[in-house]
C-alpha positions as CSV (number, residue, x, y, z in Angstrom):
1,X,-9.1,24.2,-8.8
2,X,-11.0,21.1,-7.1
3,X,-14.7,20.5,-8.0
4,X,-16.0,20.6,-4.0
5,X,-19.1,18.9,-5.6
6,X,-17.7,15.8,-7.5
7,X,-18.5,12.9,-5.3
8,X,-15.9,9.6,-5.4
9,X,-17.7,7.1,-3.8
10,X,-15.7,4.4,-2.1
11,X,-17.1,1.2,-4.3
12,X,-20.1,0.8,-6.6
13,X,-21.1,-2.9,-7.1
14,X,-21.1,-3.7,-10.9
15,X,-24.4,-5.1,-11.1
16,X,-26.4,-4.8,-14.3
17,X,-29.1,-6.3,-16.4
18,X,-27.4,-9.8,-17.1
19,X,-27.3,-10.5,-13.1
20,X,-31.2,-9.4,-12.9
21,X,-31.9,-11.7,-15.4
22,X,-29.9,-14.5,-14.3
23,X,-31.1,-14.2,-10.7
24,X,-35.0,-14.3,-12.5
25,X,-34.3,-17.2,-14.6
26,X,-32.7,-19.1,-11.1
27,X,-36.1,-17.8,-9.5
28,X,-38.4,-19.0,-12.0
29,X,-36.7,-22.5,-12.5
30,X,-37.6,-23.3,-8.8
31,X,-34.2,-24.8,-8.1
32,X,-32.9,-21.8,-5.6
33,X,-30.6,-24.2,-3.4
34,X,-27.7,-25.5,-4.5
35,X,-28.1,-26.8,-7.5
36,X,-26.8,-26.7,-11.3
37,X,-26.0,-23.2,-11.4
38,X,-23.9,-24.1,-8.5
39,X,-22.0,-27.0,-10.2
40,X,-21.7,-24.8,-13.7
41,X,-19.8,-21.8,-11.5
42,X,-17.8,-24.4,-9.8
43,X,-16.8,-25.5,-13.5
44,X,-16.4,-22.0,-14.9
45,X,-14.1,-20.9,-11.9
46,X,-11.7,-23.9,-12.0
47,X,-10.2,-22.3,-15.1
48,X,-9.9,-18.8,-13.5
49,X,-8.1,-20.5,-10.5
50,X,-5.8,-23.2,-12.6
51,X,-7.6,-26.0,-10.4
52,X,-8.7,-29.2,-11.0
53,X,-11.2,-28.8,-7.9
54,X,-13.4,-26.1,-6.7
55,X,-15.9,-26.0,-3.9
56,X,-18.5,-23.5,-4.0
57,X,-19.3,-22.1,-0.1
58,X,-21.6,-19.5,1.2
59,X,-18.7,-16.9,2.2
60,X,-14.7,-17.0,2.0
61,X,-14.7,-17.4,5.4
62,X,-16.2,-21.0,5.0
63,X,-14.0,-21.4,2.5
64,X,-11.2,-20.8,4.6
65,X,-12.5,-23.3,7.7
66,X,-13.3,-25.8,4.9
67,X,-9.8,-25.9,3.9
68,X,-7.9,-26.1,7.2
69,X,-11.0,-28.7,8.2
70,X,-9.6,-30.6,5.4
71,X,-6.2,-30.7,6.1
72,X,-7.0,-31.8,9.7
73,X,-5.8,-29.1,11.4
74,X,-7.3,-29.3,15.3
75,X,-6.7,-29.4,19.0
76,X,-3.3,-28.2,19.7
77,X,-1.9,-27.7,16.1
78,X,-0.4,-24.0,15.3
79,X,-1.0,-22.0,11.8
80,X,1.0,-19.1,10.9
81,X,-0.1,-16.4,9.3
82,X,-0.3,-12.4,9.2
83,X,-1.5,-10.1,11.9
84,X,-1.8,-7.4,8.8
85,X,-5.3,-9.1,7.5
86,X,-8.8,-9.3,7.9
87,X,-10.1,-11.1,11.0
88,X,-11.9,-14.2,9.1
89,X,-7.7,-15.3,8.2
90,X,-7.4,-16.2,11.5
91,X,-10.7,-16.7,13.3
92,X,-11.3,-20.5,11.3
93,X,-8.2,-21.4,13.3
94,X,-9.8,-20.7,16.3
95,X,-12.8,-22.5,15.3
96,X,-10.7,-25.8,15.0
97,X,-9.6,-24.9,18.4
98,X,-6.0,-24.8,17.0
99,X,-3.8,-21.7,18.1
100,X,-2.8,-18.9,15.6
101,X,0.7,-17.8,15.3
102,X,1.9,-14.3,13.7
103,X,4.9,-13.0,11.5
104,X,5.6,-9.4,10.5
105,X,5.0,-8.5,6.9
106,X,7.2,-7.2,3.8
107,X,7.0,-3.4,4.1
108,X,6.2,-3.0,0.3
109,X,4.4,-5.7,-0.5
110,X,2.7,-6.1,2.9
111,X,2.1,-9.9,2.7
112,X,3.7,-12.5,4.9
113,X,6.0,-14.2,2.3
114,X,6.5,-17.7,2.5
115,X,10.3,-17.4,3.5
116,X,9.1,-15.4,6.4
117,X,6.6,-17.9,7.3
118,X,9.2,-20.4,7.4
119,X,11.9,-18.9,9.7
120,X,9.0,-18.5,12.1
121,X,7.6,-21.8,11.9
122,X,8.2,-23.9,15.3
123,X,7.6,-27.5,15.8
124,X,3.6,-27.1,16.7
125,X,3.6,-25.2,13.2
126,X,1.1,-27.8,11.1
127,X,0.2,-25.2,8.5
128,X,0.7,-21.9,6.9
129,X,-2.0,-19.1,6.2
130,X,-0.5,-16.6,2.9
131,X,-2.4,-13.6,2.0
132,X,-3.0,-12.5,-1.1
133,X,-3.7,-9.1,0.3
134,X,-5.1,-6.3,-1.4
135,X,-5.4,-8.4,-4.7
136,X,-1.1,-9.1,-4.4
137,X,-0.4,-12.7,-4.9
138,X,1.7,-14.0,-2.6
139,X,5.5,-15.1,-3.9
140,X,5.2,-18.7,-4.5
141,X,9.2,-19.2,-4.3
142,X,9.4,-20.3,-0.7
143,X,6.3,-22.8,-0.6
144,X,8.5,-26.2,-2.0
145,X,10.9,-25.6,1.5
146,X,7.4,-25.3,3.8
147,X,6.1,-28.8,2.0
148,X,9.5,-30.4,2.5
149,X,9.2,-29.7,6.6
150,X,5.2,-31.1,6.2
151,X,3.6,-27.8,6.4
152,X,0.4,-27.5,4.5
153,X,0.1,-24.3,2.4
154,X,-3.2,-22.4,2.4
155,X,-3.9,-19.7,0.2
156,X,-6.3,-16.3,1.6
157,X,-7.0,-15.4,-2.1
158,X,-10.3,-13.9,-0.9
159,X,-9.4,-10.6,-2.3
160,X,-7.4,-12.4,-5.3
161,X,-9.7,-13.4,-8.0
162,X,-8.3,-13.2,-11.8
163,X,-4.2,-12.3,-9.9
164,X,-1.1,-14.4,-10.3
165,X,2.4,-14.6,-9.7
166,X,4.7,-15.8,-12.2
167,X,2.2,-17.5,-14.4
168,X,0.8,-19.2,-11.4
169,X,-3.2,-18.0,-10.7
170,X,-4.2,-16.8,-7.3
171,X,-6.1,-20.1,-5.8
172,X,-3.3,-22.8,-7.6
173,X,0.0,-21.4,-5.1
174,X,-0.9,-23.2,-1.9
175,X,-2.4,-26.7,-1.1
176,X,-5.8,-25.1,-0.9
177,X,-7.1,-21.6,-1.1
178,X,-9.9,-19.6,-0.3
179,X,-12.0,-17.0,-2.4
180,X,-14.8,-14.3,-1.5
181,X,-18.0,-12.9,-3.6
182,X,-18.8,-10.4,-1.4
183,X,-20.6,-7.6,-1.9
184,X,-17.0,-5.5,-2.6
185,X,-14.9,-8.2,-4.4
186,X,-14.1,-7.7,-7.8
187,X,-16.4,-10.6,-8.2
188,X,-19.4,-10.5,-6.3
189,X,-21.7,-12.7,-5.7
190,X,-23.7,-11.0,-2.9
191,X,-22.0,-13.1,0.0
192,X,-20.4,-16.3,-1.0
193,X,-16.9,-18.4,-1.5
194,X,-14.9,-20.8,-3.2
195,X,-12.5,-23.5,-2.3
196,X,-9.9,-24.5,-4.4
197,X,-7.2,-27.3,-4.7
198,X,-5.8,-29.7,-6.8
199,X,-5.9,-32.6,-3.9
200,X,-8.9,-34.9,-4.7
201,X,-9.3,-35.7,-1.2
202,X,-9.2,-32.2,0.1
203,X,-11.7,-31.3,-2.4
204,X,-14.1,-34.7,-1.1
205,X,-13.3,-33.3,2.3
206,X,-14.3,-29.7,1.6
207,X,-17.8,-30.9,-0.2
208,X,-19.0,-32.9,2.8
209,X,-18.0,-30.4,5.3
210,X,-20.2,-27.9,3.4
211,X,-23.0,-30.2,4.1
212,X,-23.1,-31.3,7.4
213,X,-20.6,-33.8,7.4
214,X,-23.0,-36.0,5.0
215,X,-21.5,-38.8,3.0
216,X,-23.9,-40.8,1.6
217,X,-27.4,-39.4,1.8
218,X,-28.7,-39.0,5.2
219,X,-25.2,-40.8,6.1
220,X,-23.0,-38.6,8.5
221,X,-19.7,-39.6,8.4
222,X,-18.0,-36.2,10.8
223,X,-18.9,-33.1,11.7
224,X,-19.9,-30.5,9.1
225,X,-21.7,-27.0,8.4
226,X,-24.6,-25.6,6.3
227,X,-22.0,-23.7,4.4
228,X,-23.9,-24.3,0.6
229,X,-23.8,-21.4,-1.9
230,X,-27.1,-21.2,-3.4
231,X,-28.1,-21.3,-7.1
232,X,-29.3,-17.3,-6.9
233,X,-25.4,-16.6,-5.8
234,X,-24.0,-19.1,-8.5
235,X,-26.2,-17.2,-11.2
236,X,-24.8,-13.8,-10.0
237,X,-21.5,-15.6,-10.1
238,X,-21.6,-17.0,-13.4
239,X,-22.3,-13.5,-15.2
240,X,-19.5,-11.7,-12.9
241,X,-17.1,-14.5,-14.4
242,X,-17.6,-13.4,-18.0
243,X,-16.9,-9.9,-17.1
244,X,-13.5,-10.7,-15.4
245,X,-11.1,-9.5,-17.6
246,X,-12.7,-6.2,-18.2
247,X,-13.2,-5.6,-14.3
248,X,-9.4,-6.4,-14.0
249,X,-8.6,-4.2,-17.0
250,X,-10.3,-1.4,-15.4
251,X,-8.7,-1.7,-12.1
252,X,-5.3,-1.6,-13.4
253,X,-5.7,1.1,-15.6
254,X,-7.1,3.5,-12.6
255,X,-4.0,2.0,-10.6
256,X,-1.6,2.8,-13.8
257,X,-3.2,6.6,-13.7
258,X,-2.6,7.1,-9.9
259,X,0.6,5.3,-10.2
260,X,1.8,8.2,-12.5
261,X,0.0,11.0,-10.6
262,X,1.4,10.0,-6.9
263,X,4.6,8.3,-7.3
264,X,7.5,10.2,-6.3
265,X,5.4,12.4,-3.5
266,X,7.7,12.4,-0.5
267,X,5.7,10.6,2.5
268,X,3.4,8.8,-0.1
269,X,4.3,5.3,-1.2
270,X,2.4,3.7,-4.0
271,X,1.3,0.2,-3.9
272,X,4.7,-2.2,-5.0
273,X,4.0,-4.4,-7.4
274,X,6.9,-7.4,-8.0
275,X,8.2,-8.4,-11.0
276,X,6.3,-11.3,-12.5
277,X,3.0,-10.5,-10.3
278,X,-0.3,-9.5,-11.8
279,X,-2.2,-7.2,-9.2
280,X,-5.9,-7.1,-9.5
281,X,-6.2,-4.2,-6.6
282,X,-9.0,-5.2,-4.8
283,X,-7.4,-1.9,-2.7
284,X,-5.4,0.8,-3.9
285,X,-3.3,1.5,-0.8
286,X,-1.3,3.9,-0.4
287,X,1.4,4.6,2.5
288,X,1.0,8.3,4.1
289,X,3.9,9.4,6.4
290,X,3.2,12.4,8.3
291,X,7.0,12.5,8.8
292,X,8.1,13.1,5.6
293,X,5.0,14.7,3.8
294,X,5.5,18.2,3.0
295,X,3.3,19.3,5.1
296,X,3.6,17.3,7.7
297,X,0.1,15.8,7.3
298,X,-0.5,12.2,8.8
299,X,-3.1,9.6,7.1
300,X,-6.0,11.0,9.3
301,X,-5.7,14.3,8.1
302,X,-5.1,12.8,4.5
303,X,-8.6,11.1,5.5
304,X,-10.3,14.4,6.9
305,X,-9.1,16.6,3.8
306,X,-10.5,14.0,1.2
307,X,-14.0,13.6,3.2
308,X,-14.4,17.4,3.3
309,X,-14.0,17.1,-0.6
310,X,-17.1,14.5,-1.1
311,X,-14.1,11.6,-1.9
312,X,-14.6,8.2,0.3
313,X,-11.5,6.7,1.5
314,X,-10.8,3.2,3.8
315,X,-8.4,2.0,6.4
316,X,-7.8,-1.3,6.0
317,X,-6.5,-2.3,8.4
318,X,-6.2,0.2,11.5
319,X,-5.0,-2.7,13.8
320,X,-3.2,-5.7,13.5
321,X,-4.7,-9.0,14.9
322,X,-2.1,-9.7,17.4
323,X,-3.8,-6.4,19.0
324,X,-7.2,-7.4,18.9
325,X,-9.2,-8.4,22.1
326,X,-9.9,-11.4,20.4
327,X,-6.5,-12.8,20.1
328,X,-4.7,-10.9,23.4
329,X,-4.4,-14.7,25.1
330,X,-1.7,-15.4,22.4
331,X,0.7,-13.4,24.5
332,X,1.7,-10.6,21.8
333,X,1.8,-7.0,22.6
334,X,2.9,-3.7,21.3
335,X,6.2,-3.8,19.4
336,X,6.1,-7.8,19.0
337,X,5.2,-7.1,14.7
338,X,6.8,-3.4,14.2
339,X,5.9,-3.0,10.1
340,X,2.7,-4.4,10.8
341,X,1.8,-1.6,13.1
342,X,3.4,0.9,11.4
343,X,1.4,0.2,8.2
344,X,-1.7,0.2,9.9
345,X,-1.3,3.7,11.0
346,X,-0.3,4.8,7.7
347,X,-2.8,3.1,5.5
348,X,-5.1,4.7,3.1
349,X,-7.3,3.1,0.7
350,X,-8.4,5.6,-2.3
351,X,-11.3,4.4,-4.8
352,X,-10.1,2.2,-7.5
353,X,-13.7,0.3,-8.6
354,X,-14.2,0.1,-12.2
355,X,-16.6,2.5,-12.6
356,X,-15.1,5.3,-11.6
357,X,-14.7,8.7,-14.4
358,X,-11.7,10.5,-15.5
359,X,-13.0,13.5,-13.3
360,X,-13.1,11.1,-10.5
361,X,-9.9,10.0,-11.0
362,X,-8.1,13.5,-11.5
363,X,-10.7,14.9,-8.2
364,X,-8.9,12.2,-6.3
365,X,-5.3,13.0,-7.3
366,X,-5.8,16.9,-6.8
367,X,-7.6,16.4,-3.5
368,X,-4.8,13.9,-2.3
369,X,-1.8,16.2,-3.2
370,X,-3.3,19.0,-1.7
371,X,-3.7,17.2,1.5
372,X,0.1,16.5,1.8
373,X,1.2,19.8,0.4
374,X,2.2,18.5,-2.9
375,X,3.2,20.9,-6.1
């Protein structure tokens, strides 16, 4: 029997009284803009990302933009990335008046690995943005070959705080990385981001870029923006960082339950985790192949039944970037990246957040098995 009255929300922000108290303390301090809380958050985040330098921003998009600017990406340059990602991976490339180029994704990890990126690089390629999609870090094995060709490597780690591959933390795999602390992320500040790097020149340029291009006070040496993080946001982030281990453990435990209960169902592909990778499951994304499920149910059929049983789900992402109107002038079309296009039609994310109760997990599994006709 399935309890049709049980509600399973897709995401619930993990905000408690400690975050409330931290914000109240900042409000009482009178220092609301970028200040001591931001500096402390940067120091504490450096140990999570395994990087010498961290630069807090007001969004992950701003951090991505700052990484490109700090590497000198500009007019006429090409930046290779994946078509299967959120738009903010590629839109900062346009902001720099550079050209995004795409390559297809791995059918198991959904990531663009470094070796595939290398094969797709052309003479105008100046950088590659590799995405740690859904919290699974990229395999760093192919990065030395990219660097050997003078190609800068940017890691979009916006969904991967606390993840690692081969003992290397997400955020330390490329020349610079961006993180997001949006409300639904594993660690949140409401809105916010972080640039991480081991390169002091990138860090210096990013700090200038986030503050209107200012060097010394009221000396403007380059174009910049107001990309600063507030002390209010940083105070929330510092509390959240203290919970990172427990947040990650809860998400991995929920993922392990789903793996056990859903693994092996025909037409249902559970997330693949390569040896040596530490996945943090910002999303738990299945592939639903209607040509192989026991009852022929497609992704959309499954989603409809889940909704009827009060179980939220998500589709990340329904259309690859190369088919989006914004990128239509790049010359790509249907069929250019068949793996990304197939995955976009089959992918389905189910609730994975740390506040899920066992009854909600069991409800989700029973409903999904019913939806695809599994015994």
